[in-house]
Backbone as numpy.savetxt, mean C-alpha at the origin, in Angstrom:
# Nx Ny Nz CAx CAy CAz Cx Cy Cz
-5.35 -11.95 22.97 -4.60 -10.69 22.90 -4.84 -10.04 21.54
-5.27 -8.84 21.53 -5.51 -8.12 20.28 -4.27 -7.32 19.93
-3.69 -7.64 18.78 -2.51 -6.91 18.34 -2.97 -5.77 17.45
-2.18 -4.70 17.42 -2.71 -3.50 16.78 -2.48 -3.41 15.28
-1.36 -3.89 14.77 -1.06 -3.58 13.38 -0.08 -4.58 12.80
-0.24 -4.93 11.54 0.65 -5.84 10.84 1.03 -5.22 9.51
2.25 -5.48 9.08 2.70 -5.02 7.77 2.94 -6.24 6.88
2.52 -6.14 5.65 2.72 -7.21 4.67 3.71 -6.67 3.66
4.91 -7.21 3.65 5.92 -6.74 2.71 7.31 -7.14 3.12
8.25 -6.91 2.24 9.62 -7.36 2.41 10.32 -6.78 3.62
10.16 -5.49 3.89 10.88 -4.85 4.99 9.98 -4.50 6.16
8.81 -5.06 6.17 7.82 -4.69 7.18 8.24 -5.13 8.57
7.83 -4.35 9.55 7.98 -4.74 10.93 9.38 -4.63 11.51
10.29 -4.01 10.82 11.65 -3.88 11.33 12.01 -2.40 11.35
12.70 -1.99 12.40 13.20 -0.62 12.39 14.55 -0.62 11.69
15.21 0.50 11.63 16.44 0.59 10.85 17.57 -0.25 11.42
17.41 -0.75 12.63 18.44 -1.60 13.22 18.08 -3.08 13.10
16.99 -3.38 12.40 16.60 -4.76 12.18 15.84 -5.38 13.34
15.49 -4.60 14.35 14.73 -5.11 15.48 13.24 -5.01 15.18
12.50 -5.96 15.70 11.06 -5.92 15.51 10.45 -4.79 16.32
9.53 -4.07 15.71 8.83 -2.99 16.40 7.86 -3.57 17.39
7.55 -2.81 18.41 6.68 -3.21 19.51 5.59 -4.21 19.18
4.44 -3.76 18.77 3.34 -4.68 18.53 3.02 -4.80 17.05
4.04 -4.63 16.23 3.88 -4.81 14.79 4.57 -6.11 14.39
3.99 -6.79 13.44 4.54 -8.06 12.99 4.62 -8.07 11.48
5.42 -8.97 10.96 5.71 -8.99 9.54 5.24 -10.29 8.92
4.66 -10.19 7.74 4.31 -11.36 6.94 4.86 -11.12 5.54
5.54 -12.10 5.03 5.95 -12.05 3.63 5.09 -13.04 2.87
4.63 -12.63 1.72 3.85 -13.54 0.89 4.48 -13.61 -0.48
4.75 -14.81 -0.96 5.31 -14.94 -2.30 4.47 -15.87 -3.15
3.35 -16.30 -2.63 2.41 -17.13 -3.38 1.01 -16.83 -2.87
0.04 -17.07 -3.73 -1.35 -16.78 -3.38 -1.77 -17.49 -2.10
-1.34 -18.73 -1.92 -1.71 -19.49 -0.73 -1.10 -18.86 0.53
0.08 -18.26 0.43 0.70 -17.61 1.58 -0.06 -16.34 1.97
-0.60 -15.64 0.99 -1.39 -14.46 1.29 -2.67 -14.87 2.01
-3.30 -15.94 1.55 -4.51 -16.42 2.22 -4.19 -16.84 3.65
-3.07 -17.51 3.85 -2.68 -17.94 5.20 -2.41 -16.73 6.10
-1.80 -15.69 5.53 -1.52 -14.47 6.31 -2.83 -13.83 6.77
-3.82 -13.75 5.90 -5.11 -13.15 6.29 -5.83 -14.02 7.31
-5.73 -15.34 7.18 -6.35 -16.22 8.17 -5.70 -15.99 9.54
-4.38 -15.83 9.53 -3.65 -15.56 10.77 -4.06 -14.22 11.37
-4.28 -13.22 10.52 -4.72 -11.91 11.01 -6.06 -12.02 11.70
-6.97 -12.77 11.11 -8.30 -12.93 11.69 -8.23 -13.64 13.04
-7.40 -14.68 13.12 -7.25 -15.42 14.38 -6.68 -14.55 15.49
-5.74 -13.68 15.14 -5.06 -12.84 16.15 -5.78 -11.52 16.40
-6.92 -11.31 15.75 -7.71 -10.08 15.91 -6.87 -8.83 15.66
-6.21 -8.83 14.53 -5.36 -7.69 14.14 -6.24 -6.49 13.80
-5.82 -5.31 14.23 -6.60 -4.11 14.02 -6.38 -3.43 12.68
-5.32 -3.79 11.96 -5.06 -3.16 10.67 -3.86 -3.77 9.99
-3.72 -3.46 8.71 -2.66 -4.03 7.89 -2.13 -2.97 6.94
-0.84 -2.98 6.72 -0.20 -2.12 5.73 0.45 -3.02 4.68
0.13 -2.78 3.42 0.71 -3.56 2.33 1.71 -2.68 1.60
2.95 -3.10 1.58 4.02 -2.33 0.95 3.99 -2.41 -0.56
4.74 -1.51 -1.18 4.87 -1.49 -2.63 5.74 -2.67 -3.05
5.20 -3.55 -3.84 5.89 -4.76 -4.23 5.20 -5.27 -5.50
5.97 -5.69 -6.48 5.39 -6.15 -7.74 4.46 -7.35 -7.53
4.85 -8.26 -6.65 4.00 -9.43 -6.39 2.66 -8.99 -5.81
2.71 -8.13 -4.79 1.46 -7.68 -4.16 0.62 -6.88 -5.15
1.28 -6.08 -5.98 0.55 -5.29 -6.98 -0.23 -6.23 -7.91
0.43 -7.28 -8.37 -0.24 -8.23 -9.27 -1.30 -9.05 -8.56
-1.20 -9.19 -7.24 -2.18 -9.94 -6.45 -3.19 -9.00 -5.78
-3.28 -7.75 -6.24 -4.11 -6.76 -5.54 -5.57 -7.16 -5.44
-6.13 -7.80 -6.47 -7.54 -8.19 -6.41 -7.74 -9.23 -5.31
-6.82 -10.17 -5.19 -6.92 -11.18 -4.14 -6.77 -10.54 -2.76
-5.81 -9.64 -2.62 -5.56 -9.00 -1.32 -6.76 -8.16 -0.89
-7.30 -7.39 -1.81 -8.47 -6.55 -1.49 -9.67 -7.42 -1.14
-9.86 -8.53 -1.87 -10.96 -9.44 -1.58 -10.80 -10.07 -0.20
-9.59 -10.51 0.13 -9.36 -11.11 1.45 -9.54 -10.09 2.57
-9.11 -8.86 2.34 -9.28 -7.81 3.34 -10.78 -7.57 3.61
-11.57 -7.57 2.55 -13.02 -7.38 2.72 -13.65 -8.58 3.41
-13.25 -9.77 2.99 -13.82 -11.00 3.57 -13.52 -11.11 5.06
-12.31 -10.71 5.47 -11.91 -10.80 6.87 -12.14 -9.50 7.64
-12.71 -8.49 6.96 -13.01 -7.18 7.57 -11.77 -6.57 8.23
-10.66 -6.58 7.49 -9.41 -6.01 7.98 -9.16 -4.68 7.27
-9.05 -3.57 8.00 -8.71 -2.29 7.38 -7.26 -2.34 6.88
-7.06 -1.97 5.62 -5.73 -2.05 5.02 -5.40 -0.73 4.33
-4.18 -0.27 4.53 -3.68 0.87 3.78 -2.58 0.37 2.86
-2.59 0.88 1.64 -1.68 0.43 0.59 -0.78 1.58 0.17
0.27 1.27 -0.58 1.14 2.32 -1.11 0.75 2.75 -2.51
-0.14 1.99 -3.16 -0.54 2.32 -4.53 -2.04 2.52 -4.63
-2.46 3.56 -5.33 -3.87 3.89 -5.49 -4.65 2.81 -6.22
-3.96 1.99 -7.03 -4.65 0.96 -7.79 -5.36 -0.04 -6.88
-4.87 -0.24 -5.67 -5.55 -1.10 -4.70 -6.88 -0.47 -4.30
-6.89 0.82 -4.11 -8.12 1.52 -3.71 -9.11 1.53 -4.86
-8.60 1.65 -6.07 -9.48 1.57 -7.24 -10.10 0.18 -7.37
-9.44 -0.83 -6.78 -9.95 -2.21 -6.78 -10.80 -2.47 -5.54
-11.23 -1.42 -4.85 -12.09 -1.48 -3.66 -11.33 -1.63 -2.35
-10.03 -1.33 -2.34 -9.27 -1.30 -1.10 -9.66 -0.07 -0.30
-9.26 -0.03 0.96 -9.67 1.06 1.86 -8.99 2.39 1.54
-7.66 2.43 1.60 -6.96 3.70 1.43 -5.52 3.44 0.96
-4.95 4.46 0.34 -3.55 4.37 -0.06 -2.88 5.71 0.17
-1.60 5.62 0.50 -0.77 6.82 0.57 0.57 6.44 -0.02
0.95 7.12 -1.07 2.23 6.82 -1.70 2.41 7.62 -2.96
3.43 7.25 -3.69 3.71 7.97 -4.93 2.66 7.64 -5.97
2.47 8.55 -6.88 1.56 8.34 -7.99 2.35 7.63 -9.08
2.00 6.36 -9.36 2.76 5.58 -10.35 2.73 6.21 -11.73
1.60 6.80 -12.08 1.51 7.42 -13.41 2.52 8.57 -13.53
2.65 9.38 -12.48 3.63 10.46 -12.50 5.06 9.92 -12.50
5.28 8.82 -11.80 6.61 8.21 -11.78 7.00 7.71 -13.18
6.04 7.12 -13.88 6.33 6.66 -15.24 6.55 7.83 -16.20
5.83 8.92 -15.98 6.08 10.12 -16.80 7.49 10.65 -16.55
7.90 10.65 -15.27 9.24 11.09 -14.90 10.29 10.18 -15.57
10.05 8.90 -15.56 10.94 7.94 -16.22 11.02 8.21 -17.72
9.88 8.53 -18.33 9.86 8.82 -19.76 10.69 10.07 -20.08
10.61 11.10 -19.22 11.41 12.31 -19.44 12.91 12.00 -19.38
13.29 11.19 -18.42 14.71 10.84 -18.27 15.16 10.00 -19.47
14.34 9.04 -19.87 14.66 8.21 -21.02 14.81 9.05 -22.27
13.92 10.02 -22.44 14.00 10.92 -23.60 15.32 11.68 -23.63
15.76 12.15 -22.46 17.03 12.88 -22.38 18.19 11.99 -22.79
18.17 10.73 -22.35 19.24 9.79 -22.70 19.20 9.50 -24.19
18.02 9.31 -24.74 17.90 9.04 -26.18 18.30 10.24 -27.02
18.19 11.43 -26.44 18.62 12.65 -27.13 20.12 12.90 -26.99
20.84 11.99 -26.31 22.29 12.10 -26.23 22.88 12.44 -24.88
22.04 12.71 -23.88 22.58 13.02 -22.55 23.22 11.77 -21.95
24.31 11.97 -21.22 24.97 10.86 -20.54 24.21 10.59 -19.24
23.83 9.35 -19.00 23.10 9.04 -17.76 23.83 9.50 -16.51
25.15 9.43 -16.51 25.92 9.84 -15.32 25.81 11.34 -15.07
25.49 12.11 -16.10 25.37 13.56 -15.94 23.97 14.00 -15.50
23.02 13.09 -15.53 21.65 13.44 -15.14 21.50 13.36 -13.62
20.78 14.30 -13.04 20.57 14.25 -11.58 19.64 13.10 -11.22
19.84 12.59 -10.03 18.93 11.56 -9.52 17.64 12.25 -9.13
16.53 11.71 -9.60 15.24 12.31 -9.30 14.43 11.37 -8.41
13.80 11.93 -7.42 12.92 11.17 -6.55 11.48 11.53 -6.88
10.56 10.65 -6.54 9.15 11.00 -6.77 8.79 12.30 -6.07
7.97 13.08 -6.72 7.58 14.37 -6.16 6.09 14.45 -5.84
5.32 13.50 -6.34 3.89 13.52 -6.12 3.48 12.36 -5.23
2.92 12.69 -4.07 2.38 11.69 -3.16 0.90 11.99 -3.00
0.13 10.94 -2.86 -1.31 11.16 -2.78 -1.97 10.24 -1.77
-3.02 10.77 -1.18 -3.86 10.01 -0.26 -5.19 9.77 -0.97
-5.54 8.50 -1.13 -6.78 8.13 -1.81 -7.58 7.24 -0.86
-8.87 7.52 -0.72 -9.74 6.75 0.18 -10.96 6.29 -0.60
-11.38 5.05 -0.35 -12.58 4.50 -0.97 -13.70 4.56 0.05
-14.65 5.46 -0.18 -15.75 5.69 0.79 -16.63 4.45 0.94
-16.88 3.71 -0.14 -17.70 2.50 -0.03 -17.06 1.48 0.90
-15.73 1.37 0.82 -15.03 0.41 1.69 -15.04 0.89 3.13
-14.92 2.19 3.35 -15.03 2.75 4.70 -16.37 2.34 5.30
-17.44 2.53 4.54 -18.78 2.19 5.02 -18.94 0.69 5.21
-18.42 -0.11 4.27 -18.56 -1.57 4.36 -17.85 -2.14 5.59
-16.74 -1.52 5.98 -16.02 -1.97 7.17 -16.59 -1.40 8.46
-17.57 -0.50 8.32 -18.18 0.11 9.50 -17.26 1.07 10.22
-16.35 1.67 9.47 -15.40 2.61 10.05 -15.96 4.03 10.04
-15.49 4.82 10.97 -15.83 6.24 10.99 -14.54 7.00 10.76
-14.45 7.67 9.64 -13.27 8.47 9.34 -13.58 9.92 9.66
-12.67 10.56 10.37 -12.90 11.97 10.69 -12.96 12.81 9.41
-13.78 13.84 9.42 -13.87 14.72 8.26 -12.50 15.29 7.86
-11.60 15.45 8.83 -10.27 16.00 8.52 -9.49 15.08 7.58
-9.72 13.77 7.67 -9.06 12.83 6.75 -9.59 13.06 5.34
-10.91 13.11 5.22 -11.50 13.33 3.89 -11.09 14.69 3.33
-10.92 15.67 4.18 -10.49 17.00 3.70 -9.08 16.97 3.16
-8.25 16.05 3.65 -6.85 15.98 3.21 -6.62 15.04 2.04
-7.63 14.27 1.67 -7.43 13.30 0.59 -7.29 14.01 -0.75
-6.50 13.39 -1.60 -6.37 13.89 -2.97 -7.55 13.41 -3.81
-8.08 12.24 -3.43 -9.25 11.73 -4.14 -10.04 10.81 -3.22
-11.35 10.96 -3.25 -12.25 10.06 -2.55 -13.01 9.30 -3.63
-12.86 7.99 -3.62 -13.56 7.16 -4.60 -14.89 6.79 -3.99
-15.95 7.13 -4.70 -17.31 6.87 -4.22 -17.72 5.51 -4.69
C-alpha cells in the first residue's frame, strides 16, 4: 500500500481535534537514530512525500535530514529555507532573518523604556517559498512552471 504523505514534527498528522488525518502519519524524532529509523520506515512504506515542521532539533539536524531525504529519494518540504540551502527540496514558511530583525526591534523598544505589556503582539509578516532546482532534478521531479513563477527564490 502506498501512502501519500507523512509529517515529521511534534504536532504532525493531527487535526485540531486530535484525530489522525486520513492517509497522513506522524513521526517524532528526538535523536539522530530515530530520524534514520523514520526515513527507513518511509522507504519501506513507499511514502510519496514528507513535511518537516519547524523545530529546533530538526533545524540542528538539517544536514542529516536532507542527506537521508536524498538517499531515500523522498521529496520533502520544510518550514525553513536553511534546509533548502543545505540541498533540501523546498520550503515554505517565515523568514527567520526577518523574524530575528523583528525581535531586535521589540527588544530595542523595551531597552529604550517601553513596557512589554504595552507593546502589541507581532506575528511574522514575511513568508517565502524557496525551491532547490538541483534537488528537483536529482529526485526526477517535474515542477510546473507556475510553481517556479511563485517562488521567492530558486536555488540553482
